[in-house]
N, CA, C and O atoms as a DFTB+ gen file, in Angstrom:
456 C
 N C O
     1  1      16.891     -10.985      16.254
     2  2      16.821      -9.995      15.192
     3  2      15.364      -9.564      15.006
     4  3      14.454     -10.386      15.107
     5  1      15.147      -8.285      14.737
     6  2      13.795      -7.766      14.572
     7  2      13.114      -8.365      13.338
     8  3      13.713      -8.463      12.268
     9  1      11.874      -8.757      13.507
    10  2      11.106      -9.389      12.440
    11  2      10.078      -8.419      11.881
    12  3       9.352      -7.761      12.626
    13  1      10.029      -8.343      10.550
    14  2       9.106      -7.457       9.864
    15  2       8.310      -8.253       8.844
    16  3       8.721      -9.330       8.413
    17  1       7.167      -7.705       8.469
    18  2       6.365      -8.321       7.415
    19  2       6.015      -7.254       6.387
    20  3       5.461      -6.205       6.714
    21  1       6.350      -7.548       5.151
    22  2       5.961      -6.710       4.028
    23  2       4.686      -7.301       3.442
    24  3       4.626      -8.492       3.137
    25  1       3.674      -6.463       3.288
    26  2       2.451      -6.853       2.592
    27  2       2.367      -5.958       1.365
    28  3       2.322      -4.733       1.478
    29  1       2.347      -6.582       0.194
    30  2       2.373      -5.832      -1.050
    31  2       1.186      -6.230      -1.915
    32  3       1.055      -7.384      -2.325
    33  1       0.334      -5.265      -2.182
    34  2      -0.832      -5.479      -3.023
    35  2      -0.368      -5.537      -4.481
    36  3       0.462      -4.733      -4.904
    37  1      -0.907      -6.490      -5.243
    38  2      -0.575      -6.617      -6.659
    39  2      -1.850      -6.392      -7.468
    40  3      -2.811      -7.154      -7.361
    41  1      -1.844      -5.338      -8.273
    42  2      -3.027      -4.992      -9.039
    43  2      -3.110      -5.770     -10.348
    44  3      -4.177      -5.844     -10.957
    45  1      -1.999      -6.346     -10.781
    46  2      -2.003      -7.162     -11.990
    47  2      -0.597      -7.399     -12.482
    48  3       0.305      -6.601     -12.227
    49  1      -0.410      -8.512     -13.196
    50  2       0.888      -8.807     -13.801
    51  2       1.038      -7.976     -15.072
    52  3       0.050      -7.669     -15.739
    53  1       2.257      -7.620     -15.400
    54  2       2.525      -6.895     -16.641
    55  2       2.312      -7.847     -17.819
    56  3       2.391      -9.064     -17.653
    57  1       2.042      -7.295     -19.013
    58  2       1.812      -8.150     -20.188
    59  2       2.982      -9.115     -20.412
    60  3       4.150      -8.727     -20.371
    61  1       2.633     -10.372     -20.647
    62  2       3.633     -11.392     -20.922
    63  2       4.253     -12.018     -19.689
    64  3       5.106     -12.897     -19.804
    65  1       3.835     -11.577     -18.506
    66  2       4.387     -12.103     -17.257
    67  2       3.375     -13.056     -16.628
    68  3       2.225     -12.687     -16.391
    69  1       3.811     -14.276     -16.362
    70  2       2.951     -15.247     -15.684
    71  2       2.814     -14.855     -14.217
    72  3       3.807     -14.469     -13.600
    73  1       1.621     -14.942     -13.641
    74  2       1.435     -14.537     -12.238
    75  2       2.441     -15.146     -11.245
    76  3       2.874     -14.431     -10.341
    77  1       2.838     -16.426     -11.359
    78  2       3.807     -16.948     -10.386
    79  2       5.157     -16.217     -10.420
    80  3       5.898     -16.225      -9.437
    81  1       5.464     -15.596     -11.538
    82  2       6.741     -14.872     -11.653
    83  2       6.789     -13.651     -10.739
    84  3       7.870     -13.181     -10.386
    85  1       5.627     -13.140     -10.358
    86  2       5.598     -11.953      -9.493
    87  2       6.156     -12.295      -8.111
    88  3       7.014     -11.576      -7.599
    89  1       5.685     -13.377      -7.508
    90  2       6.209     -13.801      -6.210
    91  2       7.675     -14.204      -6.337
    92  3       8.480     -13.902      -5.456
    93  1       8.026     -14.885      -7.428
    94  2       9.422     -15.266      -7.646
    95  2      10.334     -14.042      -7.717
    96  3      11.450     -14.059      -7.197
    97  1       9.854     -12.986      -8.361
    98  2      10.634     -11.749      -8.456
    99  2      10.828     -11.119      -7.083
   100  3      11.920     -10.664      -6.744
   101  1       9.760     -11.099      -6.303
   102  2       9.851     -10.528      -4.958
   103  2      10.845     -11.306      -4.103
   104  3      11.702     -10.718      -3.443
   105  1      10.725     -12.621      -4.121
   106  2      11.646     -13.442      -3.326
   107  2      13.072     -13.336      -3.861
   108  3      14.028     -13.343      -3.086
   109  1      13.216     -13.240      -5.172
   110  2      14.542     -13.070      -5.778
   111  2      15.216     -11.793      -5.321
   112  3      16.434     -11.758      -5.145
   113  1      14.426     -10.735      -5.127
   114  2      14.974      -9.487      -4.604
   115  2      15.598      -9.717      -3.229
   116  3      16.725      -9.291      -2.974
   117  1      14.864     -10.391      -2.348
   118  2      15.366     -10.621      -0.994
   119  2      16.643     -11.466      -1.017
   120  3      17.585     -11.198      -0.270
   121  1      16.665     -12.481      -1.874
   122  2      17.862     -13.332      -1.986
   123  2      19.041     -12.519      -2.518
   124  3      20.147     -12.603      -1.983
   125  1      18.806     -11.730      -3.576
   126  2      19.877     -10.927      -4.179
   127  2      20.456      -9.922      -3.190
   128  3      21.644      -9.603      -3.244
   129  1      19.617      -9.426      -2.288
   130  2      20.076      -8.459      -1.285
   131  2      20.697      -9.130      -0.064
   132  3      21.184      -8.450       0.839
   133  1      20.682     -10.452      -0.035
   134  2      21.255     -11.179       1.094
   135  2      20.417     -11.078       2.355
   136  3      20.940     -11.197       3.463
   137  1      19.118     -10.859       2.191
   138  2      18.222     -10.713       3.338
   139  2      17.614     -12.054       3.703
   140  3      17.289     -12.861       2.832
   141  1      17.465     -12.282       4.996
   142  2      16.880     -13.530       5.475
   143  2      15.357     -13.444       5.429
   144  3      14.763     -12.514       5.974
   145  1      14.733     -14.420       4.774
   146  2      13.272     -14.501       4.699
   147  2      12.825     -15.649       5.593
   148  3      13.252     -16.790       5.416
   149  1      11.958     -15.335       6.557
   150  2      11.412     -16.363       7.454
   151  2      10.245     -17.108       6.820
   152  3      10.089     -18.313       7.016
   153  1       9.422     -16.383       6.057
   154  2       8.234     -16.992       5.465
   155  2       7.736     -16.094       4.343
   156  3       8.079     -14.914       4.271
   157  1       6.917     -16.678       3.464
   158  2       6.268     -15.897       2.416
   159  2       4.944     -16.565       2.075
   160  3       4.749     -17.758       2.310
   161  1       4.039     -15.769       1.515
   162  2       2.727     -16.302       1.194
   163  2       2.075     -15.403       0.150
   164  3       2.514     -14.279      -0.096
   165  1       1.028     -15.925      -0.446
   166  2       0.207     -15.203      -1.409
   167  2      -1.243     -15.422      -1.001
   168  3      -1.648     -16.537      -0.674
   169  1      -2.015     -14.348      -1.025
   170  2      -3.424     -14.451      -0.668
   171  2      -4.203     -13.501      -1.565
   172  3      -3.619     -12.644      -2.228
   173  1      -5.504     -13.653      -1.584
   174  2      -6.378     -12.719      -2.291
   175  2      -7.269     -12.070      -1.240
   176  3      -8.006     -12.747      -0.523
   177  1      -7.185     -10.748      -1.163
   178  2      -7.952      -9.984      -0.182
   179  2      -8.866      -9.029      -0.951
   180  3      -8.394      -8.173      -1.699
   181  1     -10.159      -9.182      -0.761
   182  2     -11.152      -8.340      -1.448
   183  2     -10.907      -8.322      -2.955
   184  3     -11.018      -7.278      -3.598
   185  1     -10.573      -9.486      -3.511
   186  2     -10.391      -9.619      -4.950
   187  2      -9.054      -9.159      -5.488
   188  3      -8.847      -9.156      -6.702
   189  1      -8.138      -8.770      -4.609
   190  2      -6.825      -8.287      -5.032
   191  2      -5.739      -9.171      -4.448
   192  3      -5.761      -9.505      -3.263
   193  1      -4.783      -9.547      -5.299
   194  2      -3.672     -10.376      -4.834
   195  2      -2.816      -9.584      -3.844
   196  3      -2.594      -8.383      -4.002
   197  1      -2.346     -10.291      -2.828
   198  2      -1.464      -9.666      -1.838
   199  2      -0.337     -10.642      -1.523
   200  3      -0.575     -11.803      -1.188
   201  1       0.886     -10.152      -1.636
   202  2       2.070     -10.944      -1.319
   203  2       2.540     -10.583       0.084
   204  3       2.502      -9.421       0.488
   205  1       2.980     -11.591       0.811
   206  2       3.486     -11.402       2.173
   207  2       4.901     -11.965       2.248
   208  3       5.165     -13.071       1.774
   209  1       5.803     -11.201       2.843
   210  2       7.155     -11.695       3.092
   211  2       7.542     -11.286       4.506
   212  3       7.503     -10.108       4.860
   213  1       7.913     -12.269       5.302
   214  2       8.419     -12.006       6.646
   215  2       9.939     -12.050       6.573
   216  3      10.521     -13.032       6.113
   217  1      10.571     -10.982       7.031
   218  2      12.020     -10.862       6.923
   219  2      12.599     -10.226       8.177
   220  3      11.868      -9.681       9.004
   221  1      13.899     -10.298       8.307
   222  2      14.567      -9.695       9.457
   223  2      15.551      -8.642       8.973
   224  3      16.026      -8.686       7.838
   225  1      15.846      -7.700       9.851
   226  2      16.877      -6.689       9.604
   227  2      17.892      -6.787      10.740
   228  3      17.576      -7.293      11.817
   229  1      19.100      -6.308      10.503
   230  2      20.099      -6.343      11.574
   231  2      19.622      -5.555      12.798
   232  3      18.977      -4.513      12.679
   233  1      19.955      -6.076      13.954
   234  2      19.540      -5.446      15.208
   235  2      20.346      -4.181      15.464
   236  3      21.572      -4.183      15.356
   237  1      19.648      -3.098      15.804
   238  2      20.300      -1.846      16.191
   239  2      19.405      -1.170      17.226
   240  3      19.496      -1.483      18.413
   241  1      18.547      -0.254      16.799
   242  2      17.536       0.323      17.686
   243  2      16.237       0.424      16.892
   244  3      16.250       0.325      15.665
   245  1      15.135       0.617      17.574
   246  2      13.828       0.583      16.914
   247  2      13.749       1.527      15.713
   248  3      13.243       1.147      14.658
   249  1      14.246       2.748      15.870
   250  2      14.159       3.729      14.790
   251  2      14.924       3.271      13.561
   252  3      14.403       3.330      12.448
   253  1      16.142       2.822      13.750
   254  2      16.965       2.379      12.620
   255  2      16.415       1.108      12.001
   256  3      16.425       0.955      10.779
   257  1      15.938       0.198      12.830
   258  2      15.364      -1.050      12.313
   259  2      14.127      -0.773      11.470
   260  3      13.976      -1.330      10.382
   261  1      13.239       0.090      11.971
   262  2      12.040       0.442      11.219
   263  2      12.413       1.136       9.908
   264  3      11.844       0.836       8.858
   265  1      13.368       2.063       9.974
   266  2      13.797       2.765       8.761
   267  2      14.380       1.781       7.753
   268  3      14.095       1.882       6.559
   269  1      15.191       0.833       8.215
   270  2      15.748      -0.191       7.321
   271  2      14.632      -0.989       6.665
   272  3      14.692      -1.269       5.467
   273  1      13.619      -1.356       7.431
   274  2      12.502      -2.139       6.896
   275  2      11.754      -1.357       5.819
   276  3      11.347      -1.937       4.813
   277  1      11.566      -0.049       6.011
   278  2      10.891       0.765       5.001
   279  2      11.730       0.892       3.735
   280  3      11.188       0.861       2.630
   281  1      13.029       1.033       3.881
   282  2      13.911       1.106       2.709
   283  2      13.851      -0.203       1.928
   284  3      13.774      -0.197       0.699
   285  1      13.886      -1.317       2.641
   286  2      13.794      -2.635       1.998
   287  2      12.444      -2.789       1.294
   288  3      12.384      -3.264       0.160
   289  1      11.373      -2.391       1.960
   290  2      10.033      -2.519       1.366
   291  2       9.921      -1.682       0.094
   292  3       9.333      -2.131      -0.889
   293  1      10.476      -0.477       0.102
   294  2      10.414       0.371      -1.083
   295  2      11.210      -0.245      -2.229
   296  3      10.748      -0.252      -3.370
   297  1      12.391      -0.756      -1.936
   298  2      13.211      -1.396      -2.973
   299  2      12.535      -2.656      -3.505
   300  3      12.612      -2.938      -4.701
   301  1      11.877      -3.416      -2.635
   302  2      11.163      -4.619      -3.059
   303  2       9.997      -4.245      -3.977
   304  3       9.759      -4.909      -4.985
   305  1       9.280      -3.190      -3.628
   306  2       8.179      -2.725      -4.472
   307  2       8.690      -2.318      -5.847
   308  3       8.060      -2.620      -6.861
   309  1       9.821      -1.640      -5.885
   310  2      10.407      -1.229      -7.167
   311  2      10.832      -2.444      -7.988
   312  3      10.686      -2.438      -9.210
   313  1      11.353      -3.480      -7.342
   314  2      11.742      -4.703      -8.054
   315  2      10.520      -5.375      -8.673
   316  3      10.571      -5.844      -9.810
   317  1       9.435      -5.419      -7.930
   318  2       8.207      -6.050      -8.424
   319  2       7.587      -5.227      -9.552
   320  3       6.930      -5.780     -10.434
   321  1       7.791      -3.919      -9.529
   322  2       7.226      -3.036     -10.546
   323  2       7.657      -3.434     -11.963
   324  3       6.971      -3.096     -12.928
   325  1       8.762      -4.132     -12.101
   326  2       9.234      -4.575     -13.413
   327  2       8.331      -5.663     -14.005
   328  3       8.272      -5.818     -15.224
   329  1       7.631      -6.413     -13.155
   330  2       6.831      -7.552     -13.633
   331  2       5.348      -7.436     -13.298
   332  3       4.539      -8.219     -13.796
   333  1       4.983      -6.465     -12.457
   334  2       3.588      -6.325     -12.039
   335  2       3.299      -4.878     -11.665
   336  3       4.206      -4.061     -11.510
   337  1       2.023      -4.587     -11.527
   338  2       1.599      -3.263     -11.078
   339  2       1.364      -3.348      -9.577
   340  3       0.370      -3.920      -9.130
   341  1       2.293      -2.771      -8.788
   342  2       2.112      -2.838      -7.335
   343  2       1.073      -1.825      -6.868
   344  3       0.894      -0.764      -7.467
   345  1       0.403      -2.181      -5.793
   346  2      -0.568      -1.286      -5.169
   347  2      -0.036      -0.811      -3.835
   348  3       1.119      -0.400      -3.717
   349  1      -0.895      -0.875      -2.831
   350  2      -0.506      -0.409      -1.497
   351  2       0.540      -1.319      -0.872
   352  3       0.641      -2.504      -1.190
   353  1       1.312      -0.725       0.028
   354  2       2.384      -1.435       0.741
   355  2       2.186      -1.222       2.234
   356  3       1.936      -0.106       2.689
   357  1       2.301      -2.307       2.987
   358  2       2.265      -2.226       4.445
   359  2       3.561      -2.809       4.975
   360  3       4.049      -3.817       4.463
   361  1       4.124      -2.173       6.007
   362  2       5.299      -2.689       6.701
   363  2       4.904      -2.851       8.159
   364  3       4.566      -1.881       8.838
   365  1       4.950      -4.090       8.629
   366  2       4.558      -4.406      10.000
   367  2       5.743      -4.948      10.769
   368  3       6.615      -5.604      10.200
   369  1       5.774      -4.677      12.050
   370  2       6.844      -5.135      12.939
   371  2       6.242      -6.069      13.981
   372  3       5.162      -5.809      14.512
   373  1       6.939      -7.139      14.262
   374  2       6.476      -8.097      15.274
   375  2       6.850      -7.570      16.654
   376  3       8.028      -7.374      16.955
   377  1       5.841      -7.345      17.485
   378  2       6.045      -6.856      18.852
   379  2       5.268      -7.743      19.806
   380  3       4.037      -7.752      19.779
   381  1       5.965      -8.485      20.645
   382  2       5.332      -9.333      21.659
   383  2       4.224     -10.213      21.072
   384  3       3.136     -10.316      21.638
   385  1       4.511     -10.842      19.937
   386  2       3.564     -11.770      19.347
   387  2       2.465     -11.157      18.501
   388  3       1.559     -11.863      18.057
   389  1       2.532      -9.836      18.269
   390  2       1.510      -9.151      17.497
   391  2       2.168      -8.358      16.367
   392  3       3.238      -7.776      16.548
   393  1       1.524      -8.340      15.204
   394  2       2.004      -7.520      14.092
   395  2       1.437      -6.118      14.223
   396  3       0.221      -5.931      14.204
   397  1       2.318      -5.130      14.355
   398  2       1.917      -3.729      14.476
   399  2       2.559      -2.933      13.347
   400  3       3.634      -3.301      12.874
   401  1       1.922      -1.849      12.905
   402  2       2.539      -1.035      11.856
   403  2       3.898      -0.511      12.313
   404  3       4.032       0.037      13.408
   405  1       4.905      -0.688      11.453
   406  2       6.217      -0.106      11.750
   407  2       6.074       1.411      11.679
   408  3       5.218       1.934      10.966
   409  1       6.907       2.090      12.413
   410  2       6.836       3.541      12.465
   411  2       7.934       4.139      11.597
   412  3       9.104       3.771      11.705
   413  1       7.536       5.062      10.740
   414  2       8.521       5.764       9.929
   415  2       9.071       6.893      10.784
   416  3       8.333       7.794      11.181
   417  1      10.344       6.845      11.060
   418  2      11.002       7.843      11.907
   419  2      11.726       8.835      11.013
   420  3      12.753       8.518      10.413
   421  1      11.183      10.022      10.935
   422  2      11.826      11.054      10.137
   423  2      13.006      11.619      10.923
   424  3      12.943      11.753      12.145
   425  1      14.071      11.946      10.215
   426  2      15.199      12.543      10.932
   427  2      14.798      13.876      11.564
   428  3      13.934      14.587      11.051
   429  1      15.423      14.189      12.654
   430  2      15.134      15.467      13.317
   431  2      15.586      16.598      12.416
   432  3      16.591      16.489      11.713
   433  1      14.831      17.685      12.444
   434  2      15.259      18.841      11.614
   435  2      16.569      19.407      12.141
   436  3      16.834      19.412      13.343
   437  1      17.353      19.867      11.230
   438  2      18.634      20.470      11.608
   439  2      18.346      21.859      12.182
   440  3      17.638      22.661      11.572
   441  1      18.888      22.120      13.324
   442  2      18.716      23.416      13.974
   443  2      19.908      24.283      13.605
   444  3      21.053      23.954      13.917
   445  1      19.628      25.386      12.941
   446  2      20.717      26.282      12.535
   447  2      21.298      26.981      13.738
   448  3      20.584      27.489      14.602
   449  1      22.608      26.993      13.769
   450  2      23.277      27.694      14.877
   451  2      23.417      29.160      14.510
   452  3      23.655      29.509      13.354
   453  1      23.266      30.003      15.504
   454  2      23.366      31.443      15.254
   455  2      24.763      31.931      15.519
   456  3      25.041      33.120      15.363
């Protein structure tokens, strides 16, 4: 199954929310959606908290897998927004042992028939 990594910058917890609840909320989203999480971590990069979640999506083709990963990342960011102020989001795909940016595949434009 294709492996992806979500990196989510956290600019701060919302008032009344303990910082550990932010990671718990993110992981709770993945569990509630029935998604498999391989690993998770928290780090501070340049003074800003960053959450990492490695997850898998069902195997299909690269375009659909990448699109699924972006949809999941957006929904995860929205879930975290309830307890924290999210910042930038990165979606990476594991390719031959290296993390590379996943590609957002826009649907082809519809060609009007004459």
